[in-house]
C-alpha positions as a Markdown table, in Angstrom:
| # | Residue | x | y | z |
|---|---|---|---|---|
| 1 | Unk | 22.2 | -6.0 | -20.0 |
| 2 | Unk | 18.4 | -5.4 | -18.6 |
| 3 | Unk | 18.1 | -4.9 | -15.3 |
| 4 | Unk | 16.2 | -7.4 | -13.5 |
| 5 | Unk | 13.0 | -6.7 | -10.9 |
| 6 | Unk | 11.3 | -9.5 | -8.4 |
| 7 | Unk | 7.9 | -8.9 | -7.2 |
| 8 | Unk | 7.0 | -10.6 | -3.8 |
| 9 | Unk | 3.0 | -10.1 | -4.1 |
| 10 | Unk | 2.2 | -9.7 | -7.5 |
| 11 | Unk | -1.4 | -11.0 | -7.1 |
| 12 | Unk | -2.5 | -8.4 | -5.1 |
| 13 | Unk | -3.2 | -4.7 | -7.1 |
| 14 | Unk | -0.5 | -3.3 | -6.2 |
| 15 | Unk | 1.9 | -5.8 | -7.0 |
| 16 | Unk | -0.8 | -6.3 | -11.1 |
| 17 | Unk | 0.5 | -2.3 | -11.6 |
| 18 | Unk | 4.6 | -2.4 | -10.4 |
| 19 | Unk | 4.3 | -5.8 | -12.6 |
| 20 | Unk | 2.9 | -4.1 | -15.3 |
| 21 | Unk | 5.0 | -0.8 | -14.9 |
| 22 | Unk | 7.9 | -2.1 | -14.8 |
| 23 | Unk | 7.4 | -4.6 | -17.7 |
| 24 | Unk | 7.4 | -1.9 | -20.1 |
| 25 | Unk | 11.2 | -1.4 | -19.6 |
| 26 | Unk | 13.1 | -4.7 | -17.4 |
| 27 | Unk | 12.9 | -7.8 | -17.2 |
| 28 | Unk | 10.5 | -9.0 | -14.5 |
| 29 | Unk | 10.0 | -11.9 | -12.3 |
| 30 | Unk | 6.5 | -12.1 | -10.5 |
| 31 | Unk | 5.7 | -14.3 | -7.5 |
| 32 | Unk | 2.7 | -14.7 | -6.2 |
| 33 | Unk | 2.4 | -16.8 | -2.8 |
| 34 | Unk | 1.5 | -19.8 | -5.0 |
| 35 | Unk | 4.8 | -19.6 | -6.8 |
| 36 | Unk | 6.6 | -19.1 | -2.9 |
| 37 | Unk | 6.0 | -18.7 | 0.8 |
| 38 | Unk | 7.7 | -15.0 | 1.9 |
| 39 | Unk | 7.1 | -16.1 | 5.8 |
| 40 | Unk | 9.4 | -19.2 | 4.7 |
| 41 | Unk | 13.4 | -18.3 | 4.5 |
| 42 | Unk | 13.9 | -21.0 | 2.9 |
| 43 | Unk | 12.3 | -19.9 | -0.2 |
| 44 | Unk | 13.0 | -16.2 | -0.3 |
| 45 | Unk | 16.5 | -17.2 | 0.0 |
| 46 | Unk | 15.7 | -20.0 | -3.0 |
| 47 | Unk | 14.4 | -17.4 | -5.7 |
| 48 | Unk | 16.3 | -14.8 | -5.0 |
| 49 | Unk | 19.9 | -16.5 | -4.6 |
| 50 | Unk | 19.1 | -17.3 | -7.8 |
| 51 | Unk | 17.6 | -14.6 | -9.8 |
| 52 | Unk | 20.3 | -12.3 | -7.9 |
| 53 | Unk | 17.9 | -9.1 | -9.3 |
| 54 | Unk | 19.2 | -5.8 | -8.8 |
| 55 | Unk | 15.6 | -4.7 | -7.5 |
| 56 | Unk | 13.9 | -6.6 | -5.2 |
| 57 | Unk | 9.7 | -5.4 | -4.0 |
| 58 | Unk | 7.9 | -6.6 | -1.6 |
| 59 | Unk | 3.9 | -5.8 | -1.7 |
| 60 | Unk | 2.4 | -8.9 | 0.0 |
| 61 | Unk | 1.2 | -7.7 | 3.2 |
| 62 | Unk | -1.9 | -9.4 | 5.3 |
| 63 | Unk | -4.1 | -6.1 | 5.5 |
| 64 | Unk | -7.2 | -6.9 | 7.5 |
| 65 | Unk | -7.2 | -4.7 | 9.8 |
| 66 | Unk | -10.3 | -5.7 | 11.8 |
| 67 | Unk | -8.9 | -9.8 | 11.8 |
| 68 | Unk | -5.4 | -9.0 | 13.2 |
| 69 | Unk | -6.2 | -7.9 | 16.7 |
| 70 | Unk | -7.1 | -12.6 | 16.6 |
| 71 | Unk | -5.1 | -13.3 | 13.8 |
| 72 | Unk | -2.1 | -11.2 | 15.2 |
| 73 | Unk | 0.6 | -14.2 | 14.5 |
| 74 | Unk | -0.1 | -14.0 | 10.9 |
| 75 | Unk | -0.3 | -10.6 | 11.1 |
| 76 | Unk | 3.3 | -10.5 | 12.4 |
| 77 | Unk | 4.4 | -13.6 | 9.8 |
| 78 | Unk | 3.6 | -12.3 | 6.8 |
| 79 | Unk | 3.8 | -7.7 | 7.5 |
| 80 | Unk | 7.3 | -8.8 | 9.9 |
| 81 | Unk | 8.8 | -11.9 | 10.1 |
| 82 | Unk | 8.6 | -12.1 | 6.0 |
| 83 | Unk | 9.4 | -8.3 | 5.5 |
| 84 | Unk | 12.7 | -9.2 | 7.4 |
| 85 | Unk | 13.5 | -12.4 | 5.1 |
| 86 | Unk | 13.5 | -10.6 | 1.7 |
| 87 | Unk | 15.0 | -7.7 | 3.0 |
| 88 | Unk | 17.4 | -9.4 | 4.8 |
| 89 | Unk | 18.4 | -12.0 | 1.5 |
| 90 | Unk | 18.5 | -9.0 | -0.7 |
| 91 | Unk | 21.0 | -7.2 | 1.2 |
| 92 | Unk | 23.7 | -10.1 | 1.2 |
| 93 | Unk | 22.7 | -10.5 | -2.8 |
| 94 | Unk | 22.9 | -6.7 | -2.7 |
| 95 | Unk | 20.1 | -5.8 | -4.3 |
| 96 | Unk | 17.6 | -2.8 | -3.7 |
| 97 | Unk | 15.1 | -3.0 | -1.6 |
| 98 | Unk | 11.3 | -1.9 | -1.7 |
| 99 | Unk | 9.3 | -2.3 | 0.8 |
| 100 | Unk | 5.6 | -1.1 | 1.4 |
| 101 | Unk | 4.3 | 0.4 | 4.5 |
| 102 | Unk | 1.4 | 1.7 | 5.4 |
| 103 | Unk | -0.1 | 5.5 | 7.3 |
| 104 | Unk | -1.9 | 3.1 | 10.3 |
| 105 | Unk | 1.9 | 3.0 | 11.6 |
| 106 | Unk | 1.0 | 6.8 | 13.4 |
| 107 | Unk | -1.9 | 7.5 | 15.6 |
| 108 | Unk | -3.8 | 10.4 | 14.1 |
| 109 | Unk | -3.2 | 12.6 | 16.4 |
| 110 | Unk | -1.6 | 14.8 | 14.0 |
| 111 | Unk | -3.0 | 17.0 | 10.3 |
| 112 | Unk | -0.3 | 15.3 | 8.4 |
| 113 | Unk | 2.4 | 13.2 | 8.8 |
| 114 | Unk | 5.8 | 13.7 | 7.4 |
| 115 | Unk | 8.4 | 11.1 | 7.0 |
| 116 | Unk | 10.2 | 12.2 | 9.9 |
| 117 | Unk | 7.2 | 11.7 | 12.2 |
| 118 | Unk | 7.2 | 10.0 | 15.6 |
| 119 | Unk | 5.2 | 6.0 | 14.9 |
| 120 | Unk | 2.9 | 5.3 | 17.2 |
| 121 | Unk | 0.8 | 2.4 | 15.8 |
| 122 | Unk | -3.0 | 2.5 | 17.2 |
| 123 | Unk | -4.5 | -1.4 | 16.6 |
| 124 | Unk | -2.4 | -4.7 | 16.0 |
| 125 | Unk | -2.4 | -4.4 | 12.3 |
| 126 | Unk | -0.4 | -0.8 | 13.2 |
| 127 | Unk | 2.4 | -2.9 | 14.9 |
| 128 | Unk | 3.0 | -5.3 | 12.4 |
| 129 | Unk | 4.0 | -2.6 | 9.5 |
| 130 | Unk | 6.1 | -1.0 | 12.2 |
| 131 | Unk | 7.9 | -4.2 | 13.0 |
| 132 | Unk | 7.8 | -5.1 | 9.5 |
| 133 | Unk | 9.7 | -1.1 | 9.6 |
| 134 | Unk | 12.2 | -1.6 | 11.8 |
| 135 | Unk | 13.4 | -5.0 | 9.9 |
| 136 | Unk | 14.3 | -2.7 | 6.7 |
| 137 | Unk | 16.2 | -0.5 | 8.6 |
| 138 | Unk | 17.8 | -3.1 | 10.4 |
| 139 | Unk | 18.7 | -5.6 | 7.8 |
| 140 | Unk | 20.1 | -3.6 | 5.0 |
| 141 | Unk | 21.2 | 0.2 | 3.6 |
| 142 | Unk | 19.8 | -0.3 | 0.2 |
| 143 | Unk | 16.1 | 0.4 | 0.5 |
| 144 | Unk | 13.6 | 2.8 | 0.2 |
| 145 | Unk | 10.8 | 2.1 | 2.6 |
| 146 | Unk | 7.8 | 3.9 | 1.5 |
| 147 | Unk | 4.3 | 3.9 | 3.3 |
| 148 | Unk | 1.2 | 4.5 | 1.2 |
| 149 | Unk | -2.3 | 4.5 | 2.1 |
| 150 | Unk | -5.8 | 3.5 | 1.2 |
| 151 | Unk | -4.5 | 2.2 | -1.9 |
| 152 | Unk | -7.1 | 0.7 | -4.9 |
| 153 | Unk | -6.3 | -1.2 | -7.9 |
| 154 | Unk | -7.6 | -2.4 | -11.1 |
| 155 | Unk | -6.3 | -6.2 | -9.9 |
| 156 | Unk | -9.3 | -7.5 | -8.2 |
| 157 | Unk | -7.7 | -9.8 | -5.1 |
| 158 | Unk | -8.7 | -12.9 | -4.0 |
| 159 | Unk | -9.0 | -11.7 | -0.7 |
| 160 | Unk | -11.5 | -9.2 | -0.6 |
| 161 | Unk | -12.6 | -6.5 | -3.2 |
| 162 | Unk | -11.2 | -2.9 | -2.5 |
| 163 | Unk | -13.6 | -0.3 | -1.2 |
| 164 | Unk | -14.8 | 1.9 | -4.5 |
| 165 | Unk | -15.3 | -1.7 | -5.7 |
| 166 | Unk | -17.1 | -2.0 | -2.6 |
| 167 | Unk | -19.5 | 0.9 | -2.6 |
| 168 | Unk | -20.3 | 0.5 | -6.5 |
| 169 | Unk | -21.4 | -3.2 | -6.2 |
| 170 | Unk | -23.5 | -2.0 | -2.9 |
| 171 | Unk | -24.7 | 0.7 | -4.4 |
| 172 | Unk | -25.7 | -1.1 | -7.4 |
| 173 | Unk | -27.8 | -3.4 | -5.7 |
| 174 | Unk | -29.4 | -1.1 | -3.9 |
| 175 | Unk | -28.2 | -1.8 | -0.3 |
| 176 | Unk | -27.8 | 0.4 | 2.5 |
| 177 | Unk | -24.3 | 2.3 | 2.3 |
| 178 | Unk | -22.7 | 3.9 | 6.3 |
| 179 | Unk | -20.3 | 5.3 | 5.8 |
| 180 | Unk | -17.4 | 6.1 | 8.3 |
| 181 | Unk | -17.1 | 10.4 | 7.9 |
| 182 | Unk | -14.7 | 11.2 | 10.9 |
| 183 | Unk | -12.0 | 9.5 | 9.2 |
| 184 | Unk | -9.6 | 11.4 | 7.3 |
| 185 | Unk | -6.8 | 10.2 | 5.0 |
| 186 | Unk | -5.3 | 10.1 | 1.7 |
| 187 | Unk | -6.7 | 7.5 | -1.1 |
| 188 | Unk | -3.5 | 6.1 | -3.7 |
| 189 | Unk | -4.3 | 4.7 | -6.7 |
| 190 | Unk | -2.2 | 1.3 | -7.3 |
| 191 | Unk | -1.1 | 3.0 | -10.8 |
| 192 | Unk | 0.5 | 5.4 | -9.5 |
| 193 | Unk | 1.8 | 4.5 | -6.3 |
| 194 | Unk | 3.5 | 2.5 | -8.8 |
| 195 | Unk | 4.7 | 4.3 | -11.6 |
| 196 | Unk | 6.5 | 6.4 | -8.7 |
| 197 | Unk | 8.3 | 4.1 | -6.6 |
| 198 | Unk | 9.6 | 2.7 | -10.8 |
| 199 | Unk | 10.9 | 6.8 | -10.8 |
| 200 | Unk | 12.6 | 6.5 | -7.6 |
| 201 | Unk | 14.5 | 3.7 | -8.5 |
| 202 | Unk | 15.4 | 5.0 | -11.6 |
| 203 | Unk | 16.2 | 8.8 | -10.2 |
| 204 | Unk | 17.8 | 7.0 | -8.4 |
| 205 | Unk | 17.1 | 8.9 | -5.2 |
| 206 | Unk | 18.7 | 8.8 | -2.5 |
| 207 | Unk | 17.6 | 5.2 | 0.4 |
| 208 | Unk | 15.7 | 6.5 | 3.4 |
| 209 | Unk | 11.3 | 6.7 | 3.8 |
| 210 | Unk | 9.6 | 7.8 | 1.3 |
| 211 | Unk | 5.7 | 8.7 | 1.8 |
| 212 | Unk | 3.6 | 8.4 | -1.6 |
| 213 | Unk | -0.1 | 9.4 | -1.7 |
| 214 | Unk | -2.2 | 10.7 | -4.0 |
| 215 | Unk | -2.9 | 14.6 | -3.5 |
| 216 | Unk | -5.0 | 15.8 | -1.2 |
| 217 | Unk | -7.3 | 14.0 | 2.0 |
| 218 | Unk | -11.0 | 13.0 | 2.5 |
| 219 | Unk | -12.9 | 10.9 | 4.8 |
| 220 | Unk | -13.9 | 7.6 | 3.5 |
| 221 | Unk | -17.7 | 9.1 | 2.9 |
| 222 | Unk | -16.3 | 11.6 | 0.5 |
| 223 | Unk | -14.1 | 8.9 | -1.2 |
| 224 | Unk | -17.7 | 6.9 | -1.1 |
| 225 | Unk | -20.0 | 9.9 | -2.8 |
| 226 | Unk | -17.1 | 10.6 | -5.0 |
| 227 | Unk | -16.7 | 7.0 | -6.4 |
| 228 | Unk | -20.8 | 7.6 | -7.0 |
| 229 | Unk | -20.8 | 11.0 | -8.3 |
| 230 | Unk | -18.4 | 9.7 | -10.6 |
| 231 | Unk | -20.2 | 6.9 | -12.0 |
| 232 | Unk | -23.5 | 8.9 | -11.7 |
| 233 | Unk | -24.8 | 7.0 | -9.1 |
| 234 | Unk | -27.5 | 9.4 | -7.2 |
| 235 | Unk | -27.8 | 6.7 | -4.2 |
| 236 | Unk | -28.3 | 7.9 | -0.2 |
| 237 | Unk | -25.2 | 7.9 | 1.4 |
| 238 | Unk | -25.2 | 7.9 | 5.4 |
| 239 | Unk | -22.3 | 9.4 | 7.5 |
| 240 | Unk | -21.2 | 8.0 | 10.2 |
| 241 | Unk | -18.8 | 8.2 | 13.1 |
| 242 | Unk | -16.5 | 5.7 | 14.4 |
| 243 | Unk | -17.9 | 3.9 | 16.6 |
| 244 | Unk | -21.6 | 3.7 | 15.3 |
| 245 | Unk | -19.7 | 1.6 | 12.2 |
| 246 | Unk | -19.3 | -1.3 | 14.9 |
| 247 | Unk | -16.0 | -2.3 | 14.7 |
| 248 | Unk | -13.7 | -3.2 | 17.7 |
| 249 | Unk | -10.3 | -1.7 | 16.8 |
| 250 | Unk | -8.6 | 1.8 | 17.0 |
| 251 | Unk | -8.0 | 3.7 | 14.4 |
| 252 | Unk | -6.3 | 7.1 | 13.4 |
| 253 | Unk | -8.4 | 9.8 | 12.9 |
| 254 | Unk | -6.5 | 11.7 | 10.8 |
| 255 | Unk | -3.6 | 9.4 | 8.6 |
| 256 | Unk | -2.5 | 11.7 | 5.9 |
| 257 | Unk | 0.8 | 11.5 | 4.8 |
| 258 | Unk | 2.6 | 14.3 | 3.0 |
| 259 | Unk | 5.0 | 13.6 | 0.5 |
| 260 | Unk | 7.6 | 16.3 | 1.9 |
| 261 | Unk | 11.0 | 14.3 | 0.6 |
| 262 | Unk | 9.4 | 13.3 | -3.1 |
| 263 | Unk | 9.2 | 17.2 | -2.7 |
| 264 | Unk | 12.5 | 17.5 | -1.6 |
| 265 | Unk | 14.0 | 15.6 | -4.6 |
| 266 | Unk | 12.1 | 17.4 | -6.8 |
| 267 | Unk | 9.6 | 14.4 | -8.5 |
| 268 | Unk | 6.8 | 15.6 | -10.3 |
| 269 | Unk | 4.0 | 16.2 | -7.0 |
| 270 | Unk | 1.2 | 12.7 | -7.9 |
| 271 | Unk | -1.8 | 14.3 | -8.6 |
| 272 | Unk | -4.7 | 14.4 | -7.1 |
| 273 | Unk | -7.2 | 12.5 | -4.9 |
| 274 | Unk | -10.3 | 13.0 | -7.3 |
| 275 | Unk | -7.9 | 13.0 | -10.5 |
| 276 | Unk | -6.5 | 8.9 | -10.1 |
| 277 | Unk | -10.5 | 7.9 | -8.7 |
| 278 | Unk | -11.3 | 9.7 | -12.1 |
| 279 | Unk | -8.7 | 7.8 | -14.5 |
| 280 | Unk | -9.7 | 3.7 | -11.9 |
| 281 | Unk | -13.3 | 4.1 | -12.6 |
| 282 | Unk | -12.8 | 4.7 | -16.1 |
| 283 | Unk | -9.9 | 1.2 | -16.8 |
| 284 | Unk | -12.2 | -0.8 | -14.4 |
| 285 | Unk | -16.0 | -0.1 | -15.4 |
| 286 | Unk | -15.3 | 0.8 | -18.9 |
């Protein structure tokens, strides 16, 4: 019988790509915020109990890093309480639970992070994502907890544009471009991430925590520069420091996630971020 995959957060960048990647081989139930309020246990329980999926994937997220400082309750409701609702109900129905977490659970004091490294979030957003991780670990043993970083995808979110789209839009409008050069991360294409999650489930790999990002790393300034270069836009970009950006939030300086467990389990490496960015731009803008 065809496996059933239930995806929460199907309207977001990753949710969109998870839906299109899994729909090729599976019966996918794609749910967005209009279909179910994940912060309400009863609604989550009802849909999981009714559908009895083989796999539940949580692609919902509150990811407004700046606003989280003043919207702590909302951030924790979506990134922690809702995760607990899904993980607990998935455990009761015997479903595998896949949850997406973030590089922001780390403090950025190391050159890179492996799955077993100690977490130490610097801001409310990171704290809420860590609380979500803890909820998964407490609720179920059948889980893939996936940390990723700086996701960009072809589906435009109703909430906000991704970094690449924002840079290109501003460049085309001849607006001033000032981008931080002292924060380094691993940009990740949502389509590649979705594909690797599918591989993880199909292998099947041992349950646990996995880092999944495109290979390599760069600063936001370098990421912006490459985006414009690939679009043949020659706008001037000014590199600035994090304090110069006006942010009121502490952010990790280096949040590079090393995909060590994927490597150890024999998975093919992800493509590098430059290749991923090129493929993204071709699909989105050509």
